[in-house]
VEXDREN-2710 file (C-alpha; in Angstrom, 1 decimal):
% VEXDREN-2710
k/r/px/py/pz
1/MET/-41.5/95.1/58.2
2/ARG/-42.7/94.4/61.6
3/MET/-39.7/92.1/62.2
4/LEU/-37.2/94.9/61.5
5/ARG/-38.7/97.0/64.3
6/ARG/-37.5/94.6/67.0
7/PRO/-34.1/95.5/68.5
8/GLU/-32.9/91.9/68.3
9/ALA/-33.5/91.7/64.6
10/ARG/-31.8/94.9/64.0
11/ALA/-28.7/93.7/65.9
12/VAL/-28.6/90.5/63.9
13/LEU/-28.9/92.4/60.6
14/ALA/-26.1/94.7/61.7
15/ARG/-23.8/91.8/62.4
16/VAL/-24.7/90.2/59.0
17/ASP/-24.0/93.5/57.2
18/ALA/-20.6/93.8/59.0
19/LEU/-19.5/90.3/58.1
20/THR/-20.6/90.8/54.5
21/MET/-18.7/94.0/54.3
22/ALA/-15.5/92.5/55.8
23/ALA/-15.7/89.5/53.4
24/ALA/-16.1/91.8/50.4
25/LEU/-13.2/94.0/51.4
26/GLY/-11.0/90.9/51.9
27/TRP/-11.9/89.6/48.5
28/VAL/-11.1/92.9/46.9
29/ALA/-7.8/93.2/48.7
30/TRP/-6.9/89.7/47.5
31/LEU/-7.8/90.5/43.9
32/TRP/-5.8/93.8/43.9
33/SER/-2.7/92.4/45.8
34/PRO/-0.8/91.6/42.5
35/VAL/-1.3/95.1/41.3
36/LEU/-0.5/96.8/44.6
37/PHE/2.4/94.5/45.6
38/PRO/3.9/92.9/42.5
39/GLU/7.2/91.7/44.0
40/SER/5.5/89.6/46.7
41/ARG/4.1/87.1/44.2
42/GLU/6.4/87.4/41.2
43/THR/9.8/87.3/42.7
44/ARG/9.3/84.6/45.4
45/SER/8.8/81.0/44.3
46/PRO/7.5/78.4/46.7
47/ALA/10.9/76.7/46.7
48/SER/12.7/79.9/47.8
49/ALA/10.1/80.5/50.5
50/ALA/10.7/77.0/51.9
51/THR/14.5/77.5/51.8
52/GLU/14.2/80.8/53.6
53/SER/12.0/79.3/56.3
54/ALA/14.4/76.4/56.7
55/LEU/17.4/78.7/57.1
56/ALA/15.5/80.8/59.6
57/LEU/14.7/77.6/61.6
58/GLY/18.3/76.5/61.5
59/GLN/19.4/79.9/62.8
60/LEU/16.9/79.6/65.7
61/THR/18.2/76.2/66.7
62/GLU/21.8/77.3/66.5
63/LYS/21.2/80.6/68.3
64/PRO/18.4/80.2/70.8
65/LEU/16.1/83.1/70.7
66/PHE/15.9/84.2/74.3
67/ASP/19.5/83.4/75.4
68/PRO/21.5/86.6/76.0
69/ALA/24.7/84.9/75.0
70/ARG/23.0/83.6/71.8
71/GLN/25.0/80.4/71.9
72/ARG/24.0/76.8/71.6
73/TYR/23.0/75.3/75.0
74/VAL/25.4/72.8/76.3
75/PRO/24.0/70.8/79.2
76/PRO/26.2/70.4/82.3
77/PRO/28.0/67.2/82.7
78/PRO/26.1/64.5/84.7
79/PRO/27.1/64.1/88.3
80/PRO/29.5/61.3/89.1
81/ALA/27.9/58.0/90.0
82/VAL/28.0/57.3/93.7
83/ALA/28.5/53.7/94.6
84/SER/25.6/52.7/96.8
85/ALA/24.9/49.6/98.7
86/PRO/22.9/47.0/96.9
87/PRO/19.2/47.0/97.8
88/PRO/18.2/44.6/100.5
89/PRO/16.9/41.2/99.3
90/PRO/13.1/40.9/99.1
91/PRO/11.5/39.3/102.1
92/PRO/10.9/35.5/101.8
93/PRO/7.5/34.5/100.7
94/PRO/5.1/33.7/103.6
95/GLY/5.0/30.2/104.8
96/PHE/2.1/27.8/104.4
97/ALA/0.7/28.7/107.9
98/GLU/0.9/32.4/107.2
99/SER/-0.7/32.3/103.8
100/HIS/-3.6/29.9/104.4
101/VAL/-6.6/30.2/106.7
102/VAL/-9.1/27.5/107.7
103/LYS/-12.6/28.8/107.1
104/GLY/-14.5/25.9/108.6
105/VAL/-15.1/22.2/108.9
106/ALA/-18.1/20.1/107.8
107/ARG/-18.7/16.8/109.7
108/ASN/-21.1/14.0/108.7
109/GLY/-20.5/11.0/110.8
110/ASP/-16.9/9.8/110.0
111/ILE/-16.5/12.1/107.0
112/ARG/-14.8/15.4/107.8
113/ILE/-14.1/18.1/105.2
114/VAL/-12.0/21.2/106.0
115/PHE/-12.4/24.5/104.0
116/VAL/-9.1/26.3/103.5
117/SER/-8.4/29.5/101.5
118/GLU/-5.3/31.6/100.8
119/GLN/-5.0/35.0/102.6
120/GLY/-6.9/37.7/100.7
121/GLN/-8.4/35.2/98.2
122/ALA/-12.1/34.4/97.8
123/ILE/-11.4/30.8/96.5
124/VAL/-12.1/28.2/99.2
125/HIS/-10.7/24.7/98.8
126/PRO/-12.7/21.8/100.3
127/LEU/-10.2/19.1/101.5
128/LYS/-10.5/15.7/103.1
129/VAL/-7.7/13.6/104.7
130/GLY/-5.2/12.7/102.1
131/ASP/-6.0/15.6/99.7
132/ARG/-3.2/17.9/98.5
133/LEU/-3.1/21.7/98.6
134/GLY/0.0/22.9/96.8
135/THR/3.0/21.1/98.4
136/HIS/1.1/20.1/101.5
137/VAL/-1.2/17.1/102.2
138/VAL/-4.0/17.0/104.8
139/ARG/-2.9/14.4/107.4
140/GLU/-5.5/14.9/110.2
141/ILE/-8.6/17.0/110.8
142/GLY/-8.9/17.3/114.5
143/VAL/-11.4/18.9/116.9
144/ALA/-9.4/22.2/117.2
145/ASP/-6.9/22.1/114.4
146/VAL/-5.9/20.7/111.0
147/THR/-2.5/19.1/110.4
148/PHE/-0.8/19.3/107.0
149/ASP/2.4/17.4/106.0
150/ALA/4.8/19.1/103.6
151/GLU/6.9/17.3/101.0
152/ASP/10.0/17.9/103.0
153/GLY/8.6/16.1/106.1
154/GLN/7.6/19.1/108.2
155/SER/4.2/19.4/109.7
156/VAL/2.1/22.5/109.7
157/VAL/-0.8/22.9/112.1
158/LEU/-3.6/25.4/111.3
159/PRO/-6.2/26.2/114.0
160/LEU/-9.9/26.0/113.3
161/PRO/-12.0/29.1/113.6
162/ARG/-13.7/29.4/117.1
163/ALA/-17.2/28.8/115.8
164/ALA/-16.2/25.6/114.1
165/THR/-14.8/24.1/117.4
166/ARG/-18.1/24.2/119.2
END
């Protein structure tokens, strides 16, 4: 009995009582609906209800609900195609000199190794004279630059970084 004296407990019990009463009234209304409204269950079969809803849906699609003219929507014709100039061709890919960077040189007596990477890439390729990088071959590793020979006979010279030339 002490619990019922608290205001919170009384509020909870009032809510439970209201929910129970609403459920009981709904159950009674459901039980008495055939007596009070006999035509709603007896005259309509599930097939006729489905047919009626399909007809109503068809009428809504043929006559849009919020259109004052209540006619089917006909979209406007598409605008005529305007002949435009073809897009410009993509720029040519960068050449070997623009796409490769010399990172450094290692020297040990007569052996020289140059470290080359592609622009924006983290992979560094160690190369000696005569090694191939793509379509280019290392011809000479000099004091201030590295010379590559292409397959078509052209030479490409890449400068060494400033710290590597000291």
